[in-house]
N, C-alpha and C positions, 0 to 999 in steps of 0.2 A: 747452737750445737745441742743444747739440752732438749729443745723442741724436736729436733730431727731424731735424736735418740729415743725420745718418747714415742714418736710416730713409728719408728722402726720396731720398738718393743710391742706396740699395739698390733702390728702386723705379725710379729713373732708369736704372740700368745694366741691370736686367731688361727695361725697356721698350725701350731702345735695342738690346739684343741681340736681342730678339724681333722688332722691326720690321725692323731691318737684315738679320738672319739669314734671315727669311722672304721679304722683298721682293727680296733679291739672291741668292736660291738659284741662279739660272742660272749665277752666277759660279763655282760649285763644279765645273763641267765642266773648268775650266782652272786649274791650280795658281797660275799667275801672277796671274790675275784674283782668285782666292780670297785670295792674299796681300795684294793691293792693298786688298781690302775689309776684311780683318782689321786692316791698318795704319790705315785710315780709322776703323774702329770704335774702336781703341785711342786715337786722338787725340780722338775725340768723348767717350770715357769720361773721359780725363784733363781735358778742358775742363770737363766737368760736375762733376768732383771739385773743381776750382778754384773754380767759380762757386758750387756748393751748399755745399761744406764748407770753403772757404777753404784747401784743401790744394794747393799747387803744388810745383814741384821745380826743382832746378838740376843741371846736368851738369858734372862735372869730368873732365879727361882726355879730352876729345873727340878729341884726336889719336890716342888708342889704340883708338878704335872700329874694329873690323875691317870691311873693305869686301869681302873675298873669303871663301873657305872658311875657317872657323875654328870651334873650340869656345869657347863663352862660358860660364864657370863663375861662378855667382852665389850669394851667401849668401841665405837664404830666411827672410823674416819675415812676409810678408803676400801678398795678391793683387796689391798695387800693382806690384811689380817685374815680374810676369808681363805686365801691361798695358803698363808703361813700355818694356820691352825690345822688345815687338812694335812700338811706335811709333818707337823709336830706331834699330833695326837695319834694314838695307836688305833682307835676305833671312832673316828669323828662322824657325827651326823649333824649336818648344818641346818638350822632353821632358816628358811628362805621364803621370800614372797612368791606366791603362786605364779605371778607374771613371768618369772624367769624360766618357767617350763616351756614358754613359747620360743625361747632362743634355740635355733637349730643346733643339734648335736649336744651342746652344753646342757640344754634342758632335759635331754634323755637321761644323761648321767646324774643330773641333780635329782630327778624324780626317783631314781633307784637308790641313791646313797644319802639323800637329804630328807628334810621334813618340810615340804611345801605347805604354806598356810595362806588362805584367802583372808587378807586383813580386812576386807570389806564385810566379812560375814559376822562380825561382832561376837556375841556370846557363843555362837556355834563354832567359830574359829578357836576360841579359848578352850572350849570343851575338847575339841580335836587335839589341840596342843597338849592338854593334860594327858589324854590317852596315849599320844605318841611318846610323851616323856616317860610314862610308865613302861611302855613297850621297849623303848630303847635302853632304859636303865636296867630292866630285867635281863637284857641280852649282854650287858656289860659295856654298852656304848658310852661315849662322851658326847652328849647332845649340846651343841653350841648355839647360844642365843645372843643377840645384840639387844640388850634391854631398852636402849633408847629408841629402837624401832627404825631409825634412819641414821644416815651419816651426819656427823657434826664437825665443826672446826677443831683443830688441835688446841689443847689447853683448856677445853671446856667439857661439860657433860650435860646432855639434854635430860629432860624429865624421863624417869624410868617408867616403862609401860607396865600395866598390871599383869600381863601375861607371865612375866618372870616369877611373880609370887605364886601364881597357879602352878607353874612348873615345879617350883620348890616344894610346894605342898604335895603334889602328885608323886614326886620322885622319892621323897623320904630318904634322900641321899645328900651328900655334901655338894655345895656349889663352890666352884673354884673361880674367883674373880681374876681377870686378866686385863692388864693395861698396856698400852703401847703409844708410840708417837708417830705412827705411819703417816698421818696427815701433814706432818712437817716436810715430807719428802714426796709423797704421792698426793698431789694436790687435787682436791675436788671442788668444783666439777670440771676443771680444765683437763685433768688427766696428766698434767705435766709431772715428770718424775725426775727429781734432782738427785745427784750422787750424794752418798752419805751412808749412814748405818741406822736403821730402825732399831729401837730397843723395845723388846717385848718382855713383859715380866709377869710370871705366874705367882699370884699371892696365896697365902695360906687359905685353905678351904673354910667356908662358913659351915658349921655343923648343921645337920638336919634337925627338924622339929622345933625350931624357934618360933615364937609368935610372929605373925605376918609383919607387924610393924617393926619389930626388932630386926627381922631379916632384911627388910627393905632399907632400914637405916644402916645396917652393917654393909650391905652391898653398895649403897651409894657412897659411903665413906671409903670403901676399898677402891671403887672405880674413879674416885677423885684423886687418888694417889698418883704421883709422878712416876713414870716407868723406871727412871734411873735412881729414884730416891731410896735411901736406906729404909728398911722395914722399921716400924715403930717398935719400941721395947714392949 
């Protein structure tokens, strides 16, 4: 039954993405309209996930959700957190790998509302990421990055990539760490989605202008916290 519901949801998200993405193409002419559509899309997807797969979520630390320009650094376990953060943040701009732009329909919207990066470009990609961070922060966006660079299993944290330190330096703005346990329910790479409730927790922001080493230590310590754990004193 879980497998059947997972396949049904996969069809659902493809259908919703195709229909909304094509029917609302004119919204791409304005970034504000495009962001509003992607937010609506994310909420429709999460609603379908709850109804079809019985997978809901709860938000902890809502008082820590940034309202203005900020970097949001998130542990990465599945596609769920990408969708959820688009729904939860007021002005999200998702850092994503350039290859996703090749996906029909989805890629068009990602190019307009996200920050595509060519990870094979090395130092050139890091420089572009710094420029994009400055640009989005100046507009009041919340630029979302997965510092591990790839998805990992629940309960662990991969090595943090240097790009997040460059973003922190370029932003001169707070970095809000976010932790969750989506990988316990949305399994990777199988895509199996089990019923339950994902916990996503927004932690207190790391202030700007710390030395690089201190920032990386603070971010790693934050991302190793358990989503449902009490905040340290």
